[in-house]
FIDREN-378098 format. One record per residue (C-alpha): residue number from 1; residue in one letter; chain; x, y, z. Coordinates in steps of 0.25 Angstrom, whole numbers, plus 2048, in hexadecimal, padded with zeros to 3 digits. Layout:
<nodes>
NODE,NUM,A,A,X,Y,Z
...
</nodes>
This chain:
<nodes>
NODE,1,M,A,132,360,12D
NODE,2,P,A,139,36C,134
NODE,3,I,A,137,36D,143
NODE,4,K,A,12F,37A,142
NODE,5,S,A,125,374,138
NODE,6,L,A,124,367,140
NODE,7,L,A,120,36E,14D
NODE,8,R,A,116,377,146
NODE,9,Y,A,110,36B,140
NODE,10,M,A,10F,365,14E
NODE,11,H,A,109,372,153
NODE,12,I,A,115,374,15C
NODE,13,P,A,11A,382,15D
NODE,14,Y,A,128,384,158
NODE,15,P,A,12E,38B,15F
NODE,16,L,A,127,38D,16C
NODE,17,F,A,12A,39C,16A
NODE,18,P,A,125,3A4,15E
NODE,19,V,A,12E,3A0,152
NODE,20,S,A,132,3AF,14F
NODE,21,W,A,137,3B0,15D
NODE,22,Y,A,13E,3A3,15D
NODE,23,T,A,145,3A6,150
NODE,24,Q,A,149,3B4,155
NODE,25,F,A,14F,3AE,162
NODE,26,M,A,157,3A3,15B
NODE,27,S,A,15C,3AC,151
NODE,28,Q,A,161,3B6,15C
NODE,29,I,A,168,3AA,163
NODE,30,E,A,16F,3A6,156
NODE,31,R,A,174,3B5,154
NODE,32,I,A,178,3B6,162
NODE,33,F,A,180,3A9,161
NODE,34,Y,A,186,3AE,154
NODE,35,I,A,18A,3BC,15A
NODE,36,N,A,191,3B5,166
NODE,37,R,A,198,3AB,15D
NODE,38,K,A,19E,3B6,154
NODE,39,I,A,1A3,3BE,160
NODE,40,L,A,1AA,3B1,166
NODE,41,E,A,1B0,3AD,159
NODE,42,D,A,1B3,3BA,152
NODE,43,G,A,1B4,3C4,15E
NODE,44,K,A,1A8,3CC,159
NODE,45,V,A,19B,3CC,151
NODE,46,S,A,196,3D8,149
NODE,47,S,A,187,3DB,147
NODE,48,A,A,189,3DA,138
NODE,49,Q,A,18E,3CB,13A
NODE,50,V,A,181,3C8,141
NODE,51,V,A,178,3D0,137
NODE,52,S,A,17F,3C8,12C
NODE,53,E,A,17E,3BA,132
NODE,54,F,A,16F,3BB,136
NODE,55,E,A,16A,3C6,12D
NODE,56,I,A,164,3CE,138
NODE,57,S,A,164,3DD,13C
NODE,58,K,A,16F,3E4,144
NODE,59,R,A,164,3E8,14E
NODE,60,Q,A,162,3D9,150
NODE,61,V,A,171,3D7,152
NODE,62,A,A,171,3E2,15C
NODE,63,R,A,165,3DB,164
NODE,64,D,A,16D,3CE,164
NODE,65,I,A,17A,3D5,169
NODE,66,D,A,171,3DB,174
NODE,67,Y,A,16C,3CD,178
NODE,68,L,A,17A,3C8,179
NODE,69,R,A,17F,3D3,181
NODE,70,D,A,172,3D6,18A
NODE,71,T,A,16C,3C8,18C
NODE,72,L,A,178,3BF,18A
NODE,73,Q,A,181,3C8,191
NODE,74,A,A,18C,3C7,186
NODE,75,P,A,197,3D1,188
NODE,76,L,A,194,3D7,17A
NODE,77,V,A,199,3E4,174
NODE,78,Y,A,19B,3EB,167
NODE,79,E,A,1AA,3ED,164
NODE,80,A,A,1AC,3F8,159
NODE,81,K,A,1BA,3F4,156
NODE,82,K,A,1B5,3E5,152
NODE,83,K,A,1A8,3EA,14C
NODE,84,G,A,1A0,3E0,154
NODE,85,Y,A,19B,3DB,161
NODE,86,V,A,1A5,3D4,16A
NODE,87,Y,A,1A5,3CE,178
NODE,88,T,A,1AD,3D5,183
NODE,89,D,A,1AE,3C9,18C
NODE,90,D,A,1AC,3BA,18B
NODE,91,F,A,19E,3B6,188
NODE,92,S,A,19C,3A7,188
NODE,93,M,A,18E,3A5,18A
NODE,94,M,A,18B,3A3,17C
NODE,95,S,A,198,39D,177
NODE,96,N,A,198,391,16D
NODE,97,S,A,189,393,16D
NODE,98,N,A,187,38B,160
NODE,99,E,A,190,380,165
NODE,100,R,A,188,37F,172
NODE,101,M,A,17B,37F,16A
NODE,102,L,A,180,374,161
NODE,103,V,A,184,36B,16D
NODE,104,L,A,176,36E,174
NODE,105,N,A,16F,36A,168
NODE,106,A,A,177,35D,166
NODE,107,I,A,174,359,175
NODE,108,F,A,165,35C,173
NODE,109,K,A,164,354,166
NODE,110,S,A,16B,348,16C
NODE,111,L,A,163,348,179
NODE,112,A,A,156,34A,172
NODE,113,E,A,159,33F,167
NODE,114,S,A,15E,335,171
NODE,115,Q,A,151,337,17A
NODE,116,G,A,148,335,16E
NODE,117,A,A,142,343,16E
NODE,118,L,A,138,347,163
NODE,119,S,A,140,34C,157
NODE,120,V,A,137,358,155
NODE,121,I,A,13B,35D,163
NODE,122,T,A,14A,35A,161
NODE,123,D,A,14A,361,154
NODE,124,M,A,142,36D,15A
NODE,125,V,A,14C,36F,166
NODE,126,S,A,158,36C,15D
NODE,127,E,A,154,377,153
NODE,128,G,A,152,381,15E
NODE,129,L,A,160,37E,163
NODE,130,D,A,165,37F,155
NODE,131,S,A,15F,38D,154
NODE,132,G,A,169,393,15D
NODE,133,L,A,174,38F,154
NODE,134,E,A,17B,398,14A
NODE,135,E,A,177,394,13C
NODE,136,S,A,185,38E,139
NODE,137,Y,A,185,385,145
NODE,138,K,A,177,37F,142
NODE,139,S,A,17D,374,138
NODE,140,L,A,185,36F,143
NODE,141,S,A,179,36B,14C
NODE,142,S,A,178,35D,146
NODE,143,K,A,187,35B,147
NODE,144,I,A,188,35C,156
NODE,145,V,A,185,34F,15D
NODE,146,F,A,183,34C,16B
NODE,147,I,A,183,33E,171
NODE,148,T,A,181,33A,17F
NODE,149,P,A,183,32B,183
NODE,150,V,A,179,32A,18E
NODE,151,Q,A,16B,32F,18E
NODE,152,D,A,162,32A,199
NODE,153,W,A,154,32F,195
NODE,154,P,A,14A,32F,1A0
NODE,155,D,A,13C,328,1A0
NODE,156,Y,A,134,334,19D
NODE,157,S,A,128,32F,1A5
NODE,158,I,A,131,330,1B1
NODE,159,F,A,137,33D,1AD
NODE,160,N,A,129,343,1AB
NODE,161,K,A,125,33F,1B9
NODE,162,I,A,131,345,1BF
NODE,163,C,A,12F,352,1B7
NODE,164,S,A,121,352,1BC
NODE,165,A,A,125,350,1CA
NODE,166,M,A,130,35B,1CA
NODE,167,K,A,126,364,1C3
NODE,168,G,A,11B,362,1CE
NODE,169,G,A,126,361,1D9
NODE,170,C,A,120,353,1DD
NODE,171,R,A,128,348,1E4
NODE,172,M,A,128,33A,1DE
NODE,173,T,A,12B,32C,1E1
NODE,174,L,A,136,325,1D8
NODE,175,G,A,138,316,1D6
NODE,176,Y,A,147,316,1D4
NODE,177,R,A,152,30C,1D1
NODE,178,N,A,160,310,1D4
NODE,179,A,A,16D,30C,1CD
NODE,180,K,A,16E,2FF,1D5
NODE,181,G,A,160,2FB,1D0
NODE,182,E,A,15A,2FD,1DE
NODE,183,R,A,14C,302,1DE
NODE,184,S,A,146,30D,1E8
NODE,185,T,A,13B,317,1E9
NODE,186,R,A,13E,325,1EB
NODE,187,H,A,136,331,1EF
NODE,188,I,A,13B,33D,1E8
NODE,189,E,A,13A,34C,1E4
NODE,190,P,A,13E,34D,1D6
NODE,191,L,A,147,35A,1D4
NODE,192,R,A,14F,359,1C7
NODE,193,L,A,151,350,1BB
NODE,194,V,A,160,350,1B7
NODE,195,N,A,167,34A,1AA
NODE,196,Y,A,175,346,1AD
NODE,197,S,A,17E,33F,1A3
NODE,198,G,A,172,33B,19B
NODE,199,R,A,16A,335,1A7
NODE,200,W,A,15E,33A,1AE
NODE,201,Y,A,15D,33C,1BD
NODE,202,L,A,153,341,1C7
NODE,203,L,A,158,34A,1D2
NODE,204,S,A,14E,349,1DE
NODE,205,Y,A,14C,34B,1EC
NODE,206,D,A,14B,33D,1F2
NODE,207,C,A,141,33E,1FD
NODE,208,Q,A,146,331,205
NODE,209,N,A,154,335,205
NODE,210,K,A,151,344,206
NODE,211,E,A,15C,348,1FC
NODE,212,L,A,15E,34B,1ED
NODE,213,R,A,160,33E,1E5
NODE,214,T,A,162,33C,1D6
NODE,215,F,A,15A,331,1CF
NODE,216,H,A,15D,32B,1C1
NODE,217,L,A,151,32C,1B9
NODE,218,S,A,152,31F,1B2
NODE,219,R,A,152,318,1BF
NODE,220,I,A,144,31E,1C3
NODE,221,E,A,13B,312,1C1
NODE,222,R,A,12E,319,1C5
NODE,223,I,A,129,327,1CA
NODE,224,I,A,11D,32A,1D3
NODE,225,P,A,11A,339,1D3
NODE,226,I,A,114,33D,1E1
NODE,227,E,A,109,347,1DD
NODE,228,G,A,108,352,1E7
NODE,229,D,A,114,34E,1EF
NODE,230,L,A,11C,35B,1EC
NODE,231,F,A,12A,35C,1F0
NODE,232,K,A,131,368,1F7
NODE,233,N,A,13B,371,1F0
NODE,234,R,A,147,36C,1F8
NODE,235,Y,A,152,371,1EE
NODE,236,T,A,154,37E,1E6
NODE,237,E,A,157,37D,1D7
NODE,238,Q,A,166,381,1DA
NODE,239,E,A,167,376,1E5
NODE,240,L,A,163,36C,1DB
NODE,241,D,A,16C,371,1D0
NODE,242,T,A,178,370,1DA
NODE,243,F,A,174,362,1DE
NODE,244,I,A,174,35E,1CF
NODE,245,H,A,180,365,1CB
NODE,246,G,A,188,363,1D8
NODE,247,G,A,191,358,1D4
NODE,248,F,A,195,34E,1C8
NODE,249,G,A,18B,344,1C3
NODE,250,I,A,17D,341,1C6
NODE,251,F,A,180,33E,1D5
NODE,252,M,A,17B,34C,1D9
NODE,253,G,A,17D,352,1E7
NODE,254,N,A,17F,35F,1EE
NODE,255,R,A,18C,359,1F4
NODE,256,S,A,197,357,1EB
NODE,257,I,A,1A6,354,1EC
NODE,258,P,A,1B1,357,1E3
NODE,259,V,A,1B6,34A,1DC
NODE,260,T,A,1C4,34A,1D5
NODE,261,F,A,1CA,340,1CB
NODE,262,C,A,1D4,340,1C0
NODE,263,V,A,1D4,33B,1B2
NODE,264,F,A,1DF,337,1A8
NODE,265,G,A,1E0,334,199
NODE,266,W,A,1D3,333,192
NODE,267,A,A,1CB,336,19E
NODE,268,R,A,1D2,343,1A0
NODE,269,N,A,1D0,347,191
NODE,270,A,A,1C1,344,193
NODE,271,L,A,1BF,34C,19F
NODE,272,E,A,1C6,358,19B
NODE,273,T,A,1BA,35C,192
NODE,274,Q,A,1AF,357,19C
NODE,275,T,A,1A7,35E,1A7
NODE,276,W,A,1A2,355,1B2
NODE,277,H,A,19D,360,1BB
NODE,278,K,A,19D,36F,1BA
NODE,279,D,A,1A6,370,1C6
NODE,280,Q,A,1B0,366,1C2
NODE,281,K,A,1BF,36A,1C3
NODE,282,I,A,1C9,364,1B9
NODE,283,R,A,1D8,366,1B9
NODE,284,K,A,1E4,35F,1B2
NODE,285,V,A,1ED,357,1BC
NODE,286,E,A,1F8,34C,1BC
NODE,287,F,A,1F4,340,1C3
NODE,288,D,A,1FD,333,1C5
NODE,289,G,A,206,339,1BA
NODE,290,K,A,1FB,33B,1B0
NODE,291,E,A,1F4,347,1AB
NODE,292,G,A,1E6,347,1B0
NODE,293,L,A,1D9,350,1B2
NODE,294,E,A,1D4,352,1C0
NODE,295,V,A,1C5,354,1C1
NODE,296,T,A,1BD,358,1CD
NODE,297,V,A,1AE,358,1CD
NODE,298,P,A,1A4,35A,1D8
NODE,299,V,A,19D,34C,1DB
NODE,300,A,A,190,349,1E3
NODE,301,N,A,192,33A,1E2
NODE,302,L,A,19E,332,1DF
NODE,303,Q,A,198,327,1D7
NODE,304,E,A,196,32D,1CA
NODE,305,I,A,1A3,335,1C9
NODE,306,L,A,1AA,327,1CE
NODE,307,S,A,1A3,320,1C2
NODE,308,Q,A,1A8,32B,1B8
NODE,309,I,A,1B7,32A,1BE
NODE,310,L,A,1B7,31B,1BD
NODE,311,S,A,1B2,31C,1AE
NODE,312,F,A,1C0,322,1AB
NODE,313,G,A,1C7,316,1B0
NODE,314,S,A,1D6,318,1B3
NODE,315,A,A,1D5,326,1AC
NODE,316,A,A,1D0,32C,1B9
NODE,317,K,A,1D4,32C,1C8
NODE,318,P,A,1CC,332,1D4
NODE,319,I,A,1D3,33D,1DC
NODE,320,G,A,1C9,340,1E7
NODE,321,P,A,1C1,341,1F0
NODE,322,P,A,1C6,334,1F7
NODE,323,Q,A,1B8,32D,1F7
NODE,324,F,A,1B8,32F,1E8
NODE,325,V,A,1C6,329,1E6
NODE,326,R,A,1C1,31D,1F0
NODE,327,A,A,1B5,31B,1E8
NODE,328,W,A,1BD,31A,1DB
NODE,329,K,A,1C7,310,1E1
NODE,330,E,A,1BC,307,1E6
NODE,331,A,A,1B5,308,1D8
NODE,332,V,A,1C2,304,1D1
NODE,333,L,A,1C5,2F9,1DA
NODE,334,A,A,1B7,2F3,1D9
NODE,335,M,A,1B8,2F4,1C9
NODE,336,A,A,1C6,2ED,1CA
NODE,337,K,A,1C0,2E2,1D3
NODE,338,E,A,1B5,2E0,1C9
NODE,339,A,A,1BF,2DF,1BE
NODE,340,E,A,1C6,2D4,1C5
NODE,341,N,A,1BA,2CC,1C5
NODE,342,L,A,1B7,2CC,1B6
</nodes>
C-alpha cells in the first residue's frame, strides 16, 4: 500500500502541511535544483528549458528565478548573448544538490533500518527526501548504500529520562560505570546528548567536580531525576558548542593543544581523503627519506588520538608535542613487552 494511503488509513495526516502546499513546495525545490544544475553544467539555462522540462508557465519560472536571486542570494542575471540565465560569480550553496540528497537519504535509511525504526516512518521520511531529487535521479536512490560498522543505540528509557530532565532544566543522579568497570554515583546537570562515531554520550556539568564531563550513555546503569532541583544556566549555547567541537575526539574541552604526526604508505593514502577535525592542517612532507603526510589537529585529551595513531602501526610517527611523543613511545614499549611474554 502506498505510504500516503496507509497513513490516511491510520488517520495520520500526510503530510503535516496541506497536500497542495507540500506538493507545490517540493516541485519548486526540484525546479530550483534543475535550474542550478543546468547553469553549472551548461553555463546557462533558458526559461524555455524549464517550461519544457516541468510543463509550467513562464510566469512560474520567473518566480523561481526571483526566489533563487532574492532568497538564496544567487548571483543570477539574464545574459542576452547567451539567451539564458547565468551566474556572474561562484555559487556553491546548492552545487551537487542531487548527489548530496542521495547521500543524505542513504545515511538516513541505513541508520533507521539498523535501529529497527517502523518501516512506515522510514518510508515516509525517505519519500520526503526523494521529493527533492530531480526525476532522473530518483531511480538511483536504491543504488546508494551507506554502511556504518559501529552503532551504539541507547537504552531509550534512559534516553527519555535525560531528555525530560534537559527539557525541565532538572538535575539528576547517575549510577555510572567507567571504562575500568569502576562504579560511582554522579550528581549532574544534563546539557547535551552527542553522537560521536556511532556512540552516544551525555555532556553534563558534574556538580562534585564542578566542571563539564562527558558520560558514555551505555555505561549509565540507573538514573534518578531530581524533581524541582533546577540547575543554573552556567553556559551559553555558543560556549557548549565550542567545548564540543574544540578538539579531536569525544574527549572534549575548552583547552586544546595542536598534535602533529606523520603517516606513510597506505596510511597516507587513507588520510588524504579524511577529515578528522574542521581545523586540521595537512601538508605533504619527506620524513626519514619517505614521502609522507603531516597532519596537525587540535586535541583536548591525548588518549584517543594516541589510540588512532597506534592503530596505523609502523605507518605513523608522532612529531609533537613532546608529551604526545613520550606517550606514544611508552605505549609501543609496553606492547613490545607484552609481545615478548606471548
